[in-house]
Kinemage of the C-alpha trace (Angstrom):
@kinemage 1
@onewidth
@group {chain A} dominant
@subgroup {mainchain}
@vectorlist {calphas} color= white
{ca met a 1} P -13.475 53.936 -26.923
{ca asp a 2} L -9.916 54.983 -27.881
{ca lys a 3} L -7.254 52.351 -28.578
{ca ile a 4} L -5.379 52.827 -25.271
{ca ser a 5} L -8.442 52.377 -23.061
{ca arg a 6} L -9.007 48.902 -24.520
{ca phe a 7} L -5.827 47.666 -22.840
{ca pro a 8} L -5.503 47.008 -19.087
{ca asp a 9} L -3.107 49.154 -17.088
{ca lys a 10} L -0.380 46.702 -16.084
{ca arg a 11} L 0.844 48.879 -13.216
{ca lys a 12} L -2.622 49.094 -11.653
{ca leu a 13} L -3.066 45.365 -12.080
{ca gln a 14} L 0.253 44.719 -10.363
{ca asn a 15} L -0.457 47.108 -7.489
{ca asn a 16} L -3.836 45.485 -6.871
{ca tyr a 17} L -2.315 42.016 -7.176
{ca glu a 18} L 0.524 42.702 -4.741
{ca lys a 19} L -1.809 44.384 -2.262
{ca his a 20} L -3.335 40.967 -1.548
{ca ala a 21} L -0.137 38.923 -1.909
{ca glu a 22} L 0.456 38.296 1.791
{ca ala a 23} L -3.170 37.320 2.400
{ca arg a 24} L -3.009 34.888 -0.550
{ca arg a 25} L 0.171 33.357 0.850
{ca arg a 26} L -1.476 32.776 4.224
{ca ile a 27} L -4.669 31.411 2.658
{ca thr a 28} L -2.618 29.055 0.491
{ca arg a 29} L -0.763 27.666 3.498
{ca glu a 30} L -3.983 27.262 5.495
{ca leu a 31} L -5.631 25.415 2.612
{ca glu a 32} L -2.595 23.151 2.243
{ca ile a 33} L -2.818 22.177 5.917
{ca arg a 34} L -6.562 21.525 5.748
{ca ile a 35} L -6.209 19.363 2.634
{ca glu a 36} L -3.397 17.343 4.232
{ca glu a 37} L -5.634 16.733 7.250
{ca ala a 38} L -8.543 15.702 5.027
{ca leu a 39} L -6.360 13.161 3.200
{ca lys a 40} L -4.629 11.661 6.264
{ca pro a 41} L -7.119 8.764 6.598
{ca leu a 42} L -6.253 7.470 3.109
{ca pro a 43} L -4.335 4.161 3.043
{ca ser a 44} L -1.438 5.565 0.991
{ca his a 45} L 0.679 8.635 1.547
{ca val a 46} L -0.098 11.401 -0.951
{ca leu a 47} L 1.972 14.521 -1.477
{ca val a 48} L 0.257 17.895 -1.200
{ca lys a 49} L 1.973 20.853 -2.861
{ca ala a 50} L 0.628 24.400 -2.818
{ca arg a 51} L 1.469 27.523 -4.746
{ca his a 52} L 0.001 30.902 -5.561
{ca lys a 53} L 0.650 32.545 -8.931
{ca asp a 54} L 3.326 35.190 -9.211
{ca phe a 55} L 2.346 38.377 -10.985
{ca gln a 56} L 3.963 37.502 -14.323
{ca ser a 57} L 1.987 34.250 -14.545
{ca tyr a 58} L -1.138 36.063 -13.434
{ca his a 59} L -0.658 38.791 -16.064
{ca arg a 60} L -0.114 36.310 -18.894
{ca lys a 61} L -3.283 34.443 -17.976
{ca tyr a 62} L -5.213 37.686 -17.527
{ca leu a 63} L -4.375 38.799 -21.079
{ca lys a 64} L -5.184 35.372 -22.483
{ca leu a 65} L -8.605 35.309 -20.823
{ca leu a 66} L -9.241 38.941 -21.743
{ca arg a 67} L -8.713 38.125 -25.425
{ca gln a 68} L -11.100 35.165 -25.162
{ca lys a 69} L -13.725 37.354 -23.485
{ca gln a 70} L -13.439 40.006 -26.178
{ca glu a 71} L -13.772 37.416 -28.930
{ca thr a 72} L -16.929 35.978 -27.368
{ca ala a 73} L -18.279 39.260 -25.981
{ca gly a 74} L -18.084 37.719 -22.507
{ca gly a 75} L -18.140 39.355 -19.099
{ca pro a 76} L -15.247 40.436 -16.856
{ca val a 77} L -12.071 38.385 -16.548
{ca lys a 78} L -12.137 35.976 -13.605
{ca ile a 79} L -9.064 33.878 -12.757
{ca thr a 80} L -9.939 30.960 -10.527
{ca asp a 81} L -6.506 29.420 -10.000
{ca leu a 82} L -4.655 32.247 -8.273
{ca ile a 83} L -4.284 29.688 -5.499
{ca gly a 84} L -3.456 26.174 -6.640
{ca ile a 85} L -3.021 22.947 -4.721
{ca arg a 86} L -1.564 19.832 -6.287
{ca val a 87} L -2.211 16.386 -4.801
{ca val a 88} L 0.187 13.751 -6.144
{ca cys a 89} L -0.775 10.091 -5.651
{ca pro a 90} L 1.417 6.981 -5.972
{ca phe a 91} L -1.193 4.936 -7.863
{ca ile a 92} L -4.190 5.415 -10.162
{ca glu a 93} L -6.636 3.964 -7.650
{ca glu a 94} L -5.907 6.792 -5.205
{ca leu a 95} L -7.189 9.459 -7.613
{ca ser a 96} L -10.847 8.678 -6.948
{ca leu a 97} L -10.206 8.254 -3.210
{ca val a 98} L -8.639 11.719 -3.037
{ca glu a 99} L -11.459 13.214 -5.099
{ca asp a 100} L -14.109 11.694 -2.817
{ca ala a 101} L -12.302 12.851 0.328
{ca leu a 102} L -12.031 16.412 -0.959
{ca lys a 103} L -15.694 16.480 -1.965
{ca lys a 104} L -16.630 15.461 1.580
{ca asn a 105} L -14.505 18.171 3.170
{ca phe a 106} L -14.857 21.140 0.802
{ca asp a 107} L -17.502 22.886 -1.261
{ca val a 108} L -16.693 21.813 -4.837
{ca ile a 109} L -17.865 24.257 -7.493
{ca glu a 110} L -16.894 22.183 -10.534
{ca val a 111} L -14.897 19.152 -11.631
{ca glu a 112} L -12.846 18.986 -14.828
{ca arg a 113} L -11.096 15.850 -16.087
{ca lys a 114} L -8.306 17.075 -18.313
{ca gly a 115} L -6.963 14.706 -20.950
{ca ser a 116} L -9.916 12.324 -20.774
{ca asp a 117} L -10.948 13.244 -24.323
{ca his a 118} L -7.527 12.649 -25.906
{ca thr a 119} L -7.267 10.003 -28.605
{ca phe a 120} L -4.360 7.551 -28.694
{ca arg a 121} L -2.673 9.796 -31.299
{ca glu a 122} L -2.734 12.859 -29.050
{ca phe a 123} L -0.563 13.864 -26.141
{ca gly a 124} L -1.314 15.943 -23.107
{ca tyr a 125} L -1.282 15.361 -19.386
{ca gln a 126} L -4.203 13.832 -17.574
{ca ser a 127} L -5.408 15.409 -14.377
{ca ile a 128} L -8.519 15.867 -12.272
{ca his a 129} L -9.154 19.520 -11.446
{ca leu a 130} L -11.496 20.534 -8.646
{ca leu a 131} L -12.532 24.127 -8.187
{ca ile a 132} L -13.401 24.649 -4.526
{ca thr a 133} L -14.772 27.542 -2.537
{ca ile a 134} L -12.247 28.799 -0.016
{ca pro a 135} L -13.815 27.940 3.374
{ca ala a 136} L -15.489 30.826 5.151
{ca gly a 137} L -13.328 30.350 8.216
{ca ile a 138} L -10.212 31.097 6.167
{ca thr a 139} L -11.594 34.130 4.333
{ca glu a 140} L -12.893 35.554 7.605
{ca lys a 141} L -9.424 35.180 9.045
{ca tyr a 142} L -7.405 36.628 6.150
{ca gly a 143} L -9.941 38.326 3.848
{ca asn a 144} L -10.779 37.098 0.338
{ca ala a 145} L -7.451 38.275 -1.111
{ca asp a 146} L -9.205 39.143 -4.379
{ca cys a 147} L -10.163 35.483 -4.876
{ca asp a 148} L -12.860 33.306 -3.366
{ca ala a 149} L -11.929 29.978 -4.992
{ca ala a 150} L -8.910 27.708 -5.361
{ca glu a 151} L -8.013 24.981 -7.810
{ca ile a 152} L -6.941 21.497 -6.697
{ca gln a 153} L -5.202 19.253 -9.235
{ca ile a 154} L -5.141 15.498 -8.559
{ca arg a 155} L -2.543 13.420 -10.430
{ca thr a 156} L -0.403 10.335 -10.167
{ca ile a 157} L 3.355 10.749 -9.808
{ca leu a 158} L 3.856 9.985 -13.494
{ca gln a 159} L 1.039 12.291 -14.608
{ca asp a 160} L 2.616 15.040 -12.526
{ca ala a 161} L 6.051 14.392 -14.050
{ca trp a 162} L 4.568 14.608 -17.543
{ca ala a 163} L 2.707 17.825 -16.710
{ca glu a 164} L 5.930 19.453 -15.502
{ca val a 165} L 7.808 18.509 -18.662
{ca glu a 166} L 4.937 19.385 -20.976
{ca his a 167} L 4.642 22.812 -19.385
{ca glu a 168} L 8.251 23.564 -20.267
{ca ile a 169} L 8.442 22.161 -23.791
{ca val a 170} L 4.878 22.562 -25.040
{ca tyr a 171} L 2.980 25.207 -23.110
{ca lys a 172} L 5.835 27.732 -23.234
{ca ala a 173} L 6.492 27.153 -26.929
{ca glu a 174} L 4.468 27.308 -30.132
{ca phe a 175} L 4.559 24.287 -32.418
{ca asn a 176} L 4.757 24.860 -36.166
{ca pro a 177} L 3.973 22.482 -39.076
{ca phe a 178} L 7.543 21.173 -39.088
{ca asp a 179} L 7.154 19.822 -35.555
{ca glu a 180} L 5.134 16.687 -36.449
{ca pro a 181} L 7.989 14.217 -35.741
{ca met a 182} L 8.464 15.787 -32.319
{ca lys a 183} L 4.745 15.581 -31.641
{ca arg a 184} L 4.820 11.867 -32.375
{ca lys a 185} L 7.736 11.410 -29.973
{ca leu a 186} L 5.890 13.271 -27.238
{ca ala a 187} L 2.758 11.204 -27.843
{ca ala a 188} L 4.841 8.034 -27.537
{ca val a 189} L 6.383 9.208 -24.242
{ca asn a 190} L 2.984 10.128 -22.847
{ca ala a 191} L 1.565 6.748 -23.869
{ca ser a 192} L 4.512 5.009 -22.180
{ca leu a 193} L 3.899 6.909 -18.943
{ca ala a 194} L 0.189 6.063 -19.053
{ca leu a 195} L 1.057 2.395 -19.616
{ca ala a 196} L 3.537 2.494 -16.712
{ca asp a 197} L 0.820 3.916 -14.437
{ca thr a 198} L -1.490 1.066 -15.440
{ca ile a 199} L 1.192 -1.577 -14.883
{ca phe a 200} L 2.120 -0.154 -11.479
{ca gln a 201} L -1.557 -0.337 -10.491
{ca glu a 202} L -1.833 -3.946 -11.707
{ca ile a 203} L 1.250 -4.923 -9.715
{ca arg a 204} L -0.094 -3.236 -6.609
{ca ser a 205} L -3.476 -4.942 -6.978
{ca tyr a 206} L -1.723 -8.298 -7.330
{ca gln a 207} L 0.402 -7.612 -4.250
{ca arg a 208} L -2.684 -6.702 -2.230
{ca gln a 209} L -4.425 -9.902 -3.295
{ca leu a 210} L -1.305 -11.955 -2.549
{ca asn a 211} L -0.812 -10.330 0.860
{ca gly a 212} L -4.447 -10.997 1.691
{ca glu a 213} L -4.044 -14.701 0.898
{ca leu a 214} L -0.792 -14.837 2.886
{ca glu a 215} L -2.465 -13.253 5.900
{ca lys a 216} L -5.301 -15.794 5.758
{ca arg a 217} L -2.797 -18.629 5.504
{ca arg a 218} L -0.809 -17.402 8.498
{ca gly a 219} L -3.965 -17.013 10.562
{ca ser a 220} L -5.174 -20.545 9.845
{ca phe a 221} L -1.712 -21.976 10.522
{ca tyr a 222} L -1.391 -20.270 13.899
{ca lys a 223} L -4.904 -21.409 14.842
{ca met a 224} L -3.876 -25.000 14.132
{ca val a 225} L -0.731 -24.543 16.218
{ca glu a 226} L -2.800 -23.299 19.156
{ca asp a 227} L -5.177 -26.248 18.840
{ca phe a 228} L -2.344 -28.780 18.821
{ca thr a 229} L 0.097 -27.303 21.345
{ca asp a 230} L -1.897 -25.326 23.901
{ca ala a 231} L -4.491 -28.062 24.360
{ca arg a 232} L -1.832 -30.538 25.448
{ca ile a 233} L -0.815 -28.329 28.330
{ca phe a 234} L -3.986 -27.107 29.984
{ca ala a 235} L -5.902 -29.684 31.966
{ca gly a 236} L -9.265 -30.813 30.686
{ca glu a 237} L -8.555 -29.824 27.066
{ca ser a 238} L -7.641 -32.051 24.175
{ca pro a 239} L -6.368 -31.386 20.658
{ca ser a 240} L -9.071 -30.857 18.082
{ca gly a 241} L -7.201 -32.947 15.516
{ca pro a 242} L -6.177 -32.076 11.968
{ca leu a 243} L -8.231 -29.788 9.821
{ca gln a 244} L -10.732 -31.471 7.546
{ca glu a 245} L -9.826 -30.992 3.930
{ca ala a 246} L -12.461 -29.486 1.696
{ca gly a 247} L -13.477 -31.329 -1.428
{ca leu a 248} L -10.972 -31.024 -4.225
{ca ala a 249} L -11.717 -28.448 -6.866
{ca ala a 250} L -11.928 -29.315 -10.535
{ca pro a 251} L -8.536 -29.694 -12.236
{ca ile a 252} L -6.928 -26.342 -13.017
{ca asp a 253} L -5.381 -25.631 -16.385
{ca ile a 254} L -1.945 -24.271 -15.467
{ca ala a 255} L -0.537 -24.138 -18.997
{ca gly a 256} L 1.177 -20.820 -19.657
{ca lys a 257} L 0.724 -19.567 -16.112
{ca ser a 258} L 3.577 -17.715 -14.436
{ca ile a 259} L 5.055 -18.422 -11.007
{ca asp a 260} L 3.057 -15.464 -9.659
{ca asp a 261} L -0.176 -16.889 -11.091
{ca leu a 262} L 0.510 -20.347 -9.671
{ca leu a 263} L 1.430 -18.966 -6.251
{ca leu a 264} L -1.850 -17.077 -6.030
{ca leu a 265} L -3.768 -20.225 -7.030
{ca ala a 266} L -1.821 -22.305 -4.496
{ca leu a 267} L -2.448 -19.849 -1.669
{ca ser a 268} L -6.146 -19.677 -2.511
{ca ala a 269} L -6.388 -23.487 -2.437
{ca his a 270} L -4.375 -23.525 0.808
{ca asn a 271} L -6.658 -20.975 2.484
{ca asn a 272} L -9.759 -22.915 1.426
{ca ser a 273} L -8.420 -26.154 2.983
{ca arg a 274} L -7.803 -27.803 -0.398
{ca phe a 275} L -4.409 -28.949 0.814
{ca pro a 276} L -3.599 -31.670 -1.770
{ca glu a 277} L -4.346 -29.146 -4.528
{ca ala a 278} L -2.154 -26.550 -2.796
{ca val a 279} L 0.705 -29.052 -2.408
{ca ser a 280} L 0.369 -29.991 -6.086
{ca leu a 281} L 0.546 -26.347 -7.174
{ca tyr a 282} L 3.527 -25.616 -4.906
{ca ser a 283} L 5.255 -28.676 -6.390
{ca arg a 284} L 4.532 -27.400 -9.905
{ca ile a 285} L 6.228 -24.113 -9.046
{ca leu a 286} L 9.281 -25.998 -7.744
{ca glu a 287} L 9.461 -27.900 -11.060
{ca met a 288} L 9.874 -24.539 -12.808
{ca asp a 289} L 13.242 -24.221 -11.025
{ca pro a 290} L 12.915 -20.662 -9.671
{ca asn a 291} L 15.848 -18.908 -8.021
{ca pro a 292} L 16.954 -20.173 -4.573
{ca gly a 293} L 15.154 -17.421 -2.660
{ca ile a 294} L 11.800 -18.211 -4.302
{ca thr a 295} L 12.419 -21.954 -4.014
{ca ser a 296} L 13.009 -21.603 -0.278
{ca leu a 297} L 9.770 -19.628 0.072
{ca ile a 298} L 7.760 -22.250 -1.845
{ca tyr a 299} L 9.174 -25.089 0.242
{ca lys a 300} L 8.096 -23.150 3.326
{ca his a 301} L 4.546 -22.749 1.983
{ca arg a 302} L 4.353 -26.403 0.949
{ca gly a 303} L 5.580 -27.418 4.383
{ca met a 304} L 2.721 -25.485 5.986
{ca ala a 305} L 0.216 -27.175 3.665
{ca asn a 306} L 1.683 -30.589 4.479
{ca phe a 307} L 1.444 -29.765 8.180
{ca ala a 308} L -2.206 -28.799 7.736
{ca arg a 309} L -2.976 -32.190 6.159
{ca ser a 310} L -1.070 -33.986 8.968
{ca gln a 311} L 1.780 -35.048 6.691
{ca tyr a 312} L 4.259 -34.116 9.410
{ca his a 313} L 7.378 -35.824 8.082
{ca asp a 314} L 6.833 -34.275 4.633
{ca ala a 315} L 6.419 -30.908 6.357
{ca ile a 316} L 9.701 -31.358 8.242
{ca gly a 317} L 11.411 -32.238 4.957
{ca asp a 318} L 10.046 -29.090 3.280
{ca phe a 319} L 11.086 -26.793 6.120
{ca thr a 320} L 14.546 -28.389 6.171
{ca lys a 321} L 14.967 -27.749 2.430
{ca ala a 322} L 13.818 -24.148 2.901
{ca met a 323} L 16.523 -23.664 5.539
{ca glu a 324} L 19.194 -25.303 3.372
{ca leu a 325} L 18.420 -22.824 0.579
{ca asp a 326} L 18.149 -19.824 2.903
{ca gly a 327} L 20.182 -20.001 6.073
{ca gln a 328} L 18.425 -16.885 7.410
{ca ser a 329} L 14.926 -18.350 7.142
{ca tyr a 330} L 14.050 -18.081 10.821
{ca lys a 331} L 10.395 -18.787 10.041
{ca ala a 332} L 11.246 -22.156 8.471
{ca ala a 333} L 13.197 -23.084 11.634
{ca tyr a 334} L 10.257 -21.929 13.774
{ca tyr a 335} L 7.744 -23.909 11.701
{ca arg a 336} L 9.896 -27.045 11.881
{ca gly a 337} L 10.013 -26.619 15.641
{ca ile a 338} L 6.219 -26.438 15.680
{ca val a 339} L 5.904 -29.730 13.760
{ca arg a 340} L 8.377 -31.432 16.098
{ca ser a 341} L 6.400 -30.150 19.072
{ca val a 342} L 3.242 -31.703 17.609
{ca leu a 343} L 5.198 -34.972 17.239
{ca gln a 344} L 6.285 -34.539 20.873
{ca gln a 345} L 9.942 -34.350 19.831
{ca tyr a 346} L 10.516 -31.592 22.347
{ca glu a 347} L 14.336 -31.647 22.520
{ca ala a 348} L 14.520 -31.291 18.720
{ca ala a 349} L 11.818 -28.608 18.819
{ca ile a 350} L 13.823 -26.592 21.357
{ca glu a 351} L 16.837 -26.775 19.022
{ca asp a 352} L 14.735 -25.436 16.137
{ca phe a 353} L 13.203 -22.629 18.200
{ca thr a 354} L 16.673 -21.696 19.467
{ca leu a 355} L 18.023 -21.653 15.900
{ca ser a 356} L 15.158 -19.395 14.851
{ca leu a 357} L 15.813 -17.048 17.779
{ca asp a 358} L 19.545 -16.982 17.018
{ca ile a 359} L 18.650 -15.550 13.599
{ca his a 360} L 15.869 -13.251 14.838
{ca pro a 361} L 15.717 -12.964 18.642
{ca tyr a 362} L 12.696 -10.657 18.847
{ca gln a 363} L 9.963 -13.239 18.208
{ca ser a 364} L 7.357 -13.263 20.943
{ca phe a 365} L 5.586 -16.374 19.653
{ca cys a 366} L 8.819 -18.317 19.208
{ca his a 367} L 9.768 -17.674 22.846
{ca phe a 368} L 6.284 -18.800 23.894
{ca arg a 369} L 6.478 -22.048 21.898
{ca arg a 370} L 9.959 -22.784 23.226
{ca ala a 371} L 8.636 -22.169 26.742
{ca gln a 372} L 5.998 -24.839 26.105
{ca ala a 373} L 8.623 -27.292 24.857
{ca tyr a 374} L 10.726 -26.654 27.974
{ca tyr a 375} L 7.622 -27.265 30.076
{ca his a 376} L 7.075 -30.664 28.491
{ca ile a 377} L 10.602 -31.810 29.390
{ca gly a 378} L 10.235 -30.473 32.937
{ca asp a 379} L 12.602 -27.500 32.628
{ca tyr a 380} L 10.294 -25.013 34.334
{ca pro a 381} L 12.882 -22.235 34.981
{ca glu a 382} L 13.666 -21.993 31.257
{ca ala a 383} L 9.961 -22.149 30.458
{ca leu a 384} L 9.307 -19.235 32.838
{ca ala a 385} L 12.206 -17.203 31.397
{ca asp a 386} L 10.807 -17.595 27.866
{ca cys a 387} L 7.329 -16.657 29.083
{ca glu a 388} L 8.627 -13.444 30.606
{ca thr a 389} L 10.540 -12.628 27.428
{ca ser a 390} L 7.476 -13.304 25.269
{ca leu a 391} L 5.338 -10.942 27.322
{ca ser a 392} L 7.997 -8.202 27.347
{ca leu a 393} L 8.511 -8.351 23.572
{ca trp a 394} L 4.850 -7.946 22.680
{ca pro a 395} L 2.818 -6.822 25.696
{ca gly a 396} L -0.205 -6.103 23.514
{ca ser a 397} L -0.138 -9.461 21.724
{ca pro a 398} L -3.489 -11.158 20.987
{ca ala a 399} L -1.896 -14.226 22.605
{ca lys a 400} L -1.211 -12.370 25.859
{ca val a 401} L -4.008 -14.164 27.707
{ca ser a 402} L -2.679 -17.565 26.633
{ca val a 403} L 0.886 -16.663 27.618
{ca glu a 404} L -0.221 -15.346 31.020
{ca lys a 405} L -2.320 -18.452 31.610
{ca phe a 406} L 0.653 -20.635 30.746
{ca arg a 407} L 2.956 -18.524 32.935
{ca ala a 408} L 0.652 -19.093 35.911
{ca leu a 409} L 0.833 -22.848 35.234
{ca val a 410} L 4.641 -22.755 35.178
{ca leu a 411} L 4.727 -20.769 38.436
{ca ser a 412} L 2.496 -23.333 40.082
{ca lys a 413} L 4.995 -26.047 39.063
{ca leu a 414} L 7.779 -24.007 40.593
{ca lys a 415} L 5.590 -23.432 43.683
{ca met a 416} L 6.215 -19.677 43.502
């Protein structure tokens, strides 16, 4: 073989490459759409970005692979990432969810986890690479475009940012022995990004746990409200009485715990009906003198716990303090109105519900509870008006049946 024949004809390569360019563009777009559809059910929004190699990038990779084949006496050059899709996730936990979703929707040829073998002294981006077969429906529509596979890269936002930078300052350049200080700097930056990814995930996991406890607490509180207020109105029903407190847990060592830690403990105790323990933990947080916004929030939580243990006057005091610290705390005003309704202080309850609605007028439940307070003082027209407003604000509310039942009762009083 003469020397010239050992080298590929660049012009022929380019002509063949460009002959399929339009088909590759269409296939790339179709794949992008299908991947977006496959990932729609995921809880978080992920960004899907697609590209197909330009000829210069293709040619550089072709020569690189050709050299490797010649050195190992391998077969023909095969480039599998002519079409590339990048899926960028907000958090680490989404990486596996995306991978699983793609495996369910596409034929995966191989999986490569880049960067997983790096030591703490090394730098390099981390990424999950899936090589998938281009679905038959797409190739039948556009032809194989000189490729039958596509590469999907799955990364976090920070991994993607690092990959972009690394490509420019590492991949496109050759390091020499004098570059060791720069290598150490790059390793430090990469480690910082990896740490940031981990911290973001920890924060998100904490928020999810906290939100779960808050949702449980709200649900139990509203159930108590229904038991105490609705039962007083409908004939033949009586209040079920205060919740029974569960046995107290063993003393908790709170030394060195942060406000976040204590809040999670307090909410857990609250949701498990250990109300004295919850009140004690909320009080401990208040002793740490947090900023006014947090203090208002804690008073509101402690007020709900005091309400649950039938310490109504303590609850009113807590909600009042929450409102003094945060004049826009419409929930604290609403909760105080609830306690006053339970104490049958209906005029004062109406004032609290009205204050809450002045701050935030679009509260279906607040209108409903004010309607009940109006009913108890015999102001049936106002009660009916609030009922109608409650139903119009949230027609699909889980409480719709209760509101409609109450509305029928008010209409009967008005003889309409």
